[in-house]
C-alpha positions in Angstrom: 26.7 57.6 -12.6 29.0 58.1 -9.1 32.7 56.7 -10.4 34.6 54.0 -8.1 38.0 55.6 -7.5 41.0 55.5 -4.9 43.2 52.9 -3.1 42.3 49.6 -3.1 44.0 46.8 -1.5 43.8 44.3 -4.7 41.3 44.2 -7.8 38.9 42.1 -6.4 38.2 44.6 -3.6 37.8 47.2 -5.9 35.2 44.9 -8.2 33.5 44.7 -4.9 33.1 48.5 -4.5 32.1 48.8 -7.9 29.0 46.7 -7.2 27.9 47.6 -4.3 27.9 51.2 -5.5 27.0 50.4 -9.3 24.7 47.8 -8.9 25.6 43.7 -9.0 25.6 43.2 -12.7 28.4 45.4 -13.9 29.7 44.8 -17.2 34.1 44.9 -16.9 35.7 44.7 -19.6 40.2 45.6 -20.3 41.4 47.5 -22.7 42.9 45.5 -25.7 45.2 48.7 -26.4 46.5 49.8 -22.8 46.1 46.4 -19.8 46.0 49.4 -16.7 42.5 50.7 -18.8 39.5 49.0 -17.6 35.7 49.8 -19.0 32.8 49.5 -16.8 29.2 49.4 -18.3 26.2 49.4 -15.6 23.2 48.0 -16.4 21.6 49.8 -13.4 22.8 53.9 -14.7 22.5 52.6 -18.4 26.0 54.3 -18.8 29.2 52.9 -19.0 33.0 54.5 -17.9 36.4 54.3 -18.1 38.8 53.8 -15.4 43.1 53.4 -14.9 44.1 51.3 -12.9 48.0 51.5 -11.6 50.1 49.8 -8.6 50.5 52.0 -5.6 53.8 52.2 -3.3 51.6 49.7 -0.2 51.3 46.8 -2.9 47.8 48.0 -3.3 46.3 49.6 -6.4 44.8 53.3 -7.5 42.2 53.4 -9.9 41.9 56.9 -11.6 
């Protein structure tokens, strides 16, 4: 499953890229332990991956 990382203007921009690259029916869940951590399940790839999202100096977000 490809990872969708990098710098984005905002959370919605990242989600649009996630949907474009992983299929339009992904499930995004925020961690209950770390508010910067998100898990994405992509049925098209039958897999999940975890991402960390931080605010960056340009006013957007950096996704790792």
